[in-house]
C-alpha positions in Angstrom: 0.0 -0.1 0.0 1.1 3.5 -0.9 0.3 6.6 1.2 -0.6 10.1 -0.5 -1.0 13.4 1.0 -3.2 16.0 -0.6 -1.4 19.3 -0.3 -3.4 22.6 -0.6 -1.6 24.5 -3.5 -2.0 27.9 -1.8 -0.9 27.1 1.7 1.3 24.0 1.2 -0.9 22.5 4.1 -1.6 18.8 4.2 -5.5 18.4 4.1 -5.9 14.7 3.6 -4.0 11.4 3.5 -5.1 8.5 1.7 -4.0 4.9 1.1 -3.7 3.5 -2.7 -3.6 -0.1 -3.6 -0.1 -1.2 -5.0 -2.2 -2.8 -7.8 -2.6 0.9 -8.8 1.0 2.1 -8.4 3.0 -0.7 -9.5 4.6 -0.8 -13.0 6.6 -4.0 -13.8 7.0 -4.4 -10.0 8.0 -0.9 -9.4 6.3 1.6 -7.7 5.6 4.6 -9.9 4.2 7.6 -7.8 2.5 9.4 -10.8 0.3 6.4 -11.2 -1.1 7.0 -8.0 -1.4 10.7 -8.4 -3.1 10.2 -11.7 -5.4 7.8 -9.9 -6.5 10.0 -6.9 -6.8 13.1 -9.6 -9.3 10.8 -11.6 -11.1 10.0 -8.2 -11.0 13.6 -6.8 -10.7 15.9 -9.7 -11.3 19.0 -7.6 -8.6 18.1 -5.2 -5.1 19.6 -4.5 -1.8 18.5 -5.2 -0.9 14.8 -4.3 2.4 13.8 -3.0 3.4 10.5 -2.0 4.4 10.0 1.6 5.8 7.0 3.5 4.3 5.5 6.5 8.0 4.2 7.7 9.8 7.5 7.1 10.6 9.8 10.2 13.5 12.5 10.3 14.8 11.3 7.0 15.2 7.7 8.2 13.6 4.7 6.9 12.4 2.3 9.7 11.4 -1.6 9.5 7.7 -2.1 8.7 5.5 -2.0 11.6 7.5 0.6 14.1 9.8 3.4 14.2 12.4 1.7 16.5 14.9 0.0 13.9 16.2 2.0 11.1 16.6 -0.5 8.1 17.9 -0.3 4.5 14.8 1.1 3.0 14.9 4.6 1.2 13.4 7.3 3.2 10.9 9.5 1.5 10.1 13.0 2.1 11.8 13.1 5.6 8.6 12.6 7.5 5.2 10.6 7.0 2.6 13.4 6.2 -0.2 13.9 8.5 -3.3 16.4 8.2 -2.1 20.1 9.5 1.6 19.4 8.5 3.4 21.7 5.6 4.7 20.2 2.5 8.2 22.1 2.1 8.3 21.6 -1.8 11.8 23.3 -2.2 13.3 20.8 0.4 11.1 17.9 -0.6 10.0 17.3 2.9 6.8 17.1 5.1 7.1 19.3 8.1 4.8 18.8 11.5 3.6 22.2 13.0 6.1 23.9 15.3 5.5 22.8 19.0 6.8 25.9 20.4 8.5 29.2 19.1 11.8 28.3 20.6 12.1 25.0 18.8 14.4 24.7 15.7 14.0 22.7 12.6 16.6 19.9 12.4 18.3 18.7 9.3 15.9 15.8 9.3 13.1 18.2 9.3 12.0 17.5 13.1 11.5 20.3 15.8 14.2 20.0 18.3 14.1 21.8 21.6 16.9 24.0 22.6 18.0 21.6 25.2 17.5 17.8 25.2 14.6 16.4 27.3 16.1 14.9 30.4 16.2 11.1 30.6 16.2 10.2 34.0 15.4 6.6 34.8 12.3 5.7 37.0 11.2 2.5 38.5 7.8 1.8 39.9 6.4 -1.0 41.6 2.6 -1.4 41.5 0.7 -5.0 42.5 3.7 -6.7 42.6 4.9 -5.8 39.0 8.0 -3.5 38.4 7.8 -1.1 35.7 10.9 0.6 34.0 10.5 4.1 32.5 11.7 7.6 32.8 10.6 10.8 34.7 8.2 12.7 32.8 9.0 16.2 31.8 6.9 18.8 30.1 8.2 21.5 27.9 7.8 25.1 29.6 8.1 27.7 27.1 8.3 30.7 29.3 11.4 29.3 30.9 12.5 27.5 27.7 13.4 24.4 29.9 12.0 21.1 30.8 9.6 20.7 34.0 8.3 18.1 35.9 4.5 18.9 36.0 2.9 19.3 39.7 1.1 16.4 40.8 -2.6 17.0 42.4 
């Protein structure tokens, strides 16, 4: 299956993401993006611009099918998987998520990064005889441009 993002040609915003069957986009066993674009334009003649996106691409890296934990030898497509509300940066060939905070900067992989990395302090919790391993939870505070632990009520 191939995923295609519909991009508003005026704003560059992703307004829809659809799946197209491999039967439509494969030509002699090779994906042909234009086949998918033509198919979607035929179904939705009043639609915006269609751009193929990869469910397995994040930050310019292609990951194993079914999860973003293990990079593989696959070819990354357009830096990030497109979602509704993202922006298509045609000049760089990248889908970009909305900027979460004004102080965050765009990385070379077209992901937003905070000015300081999130603290990764291990946490161990035992509950009903089961031990859980994780990390202390932090939230970004834009006023102080730092990571803070939220107050527990």
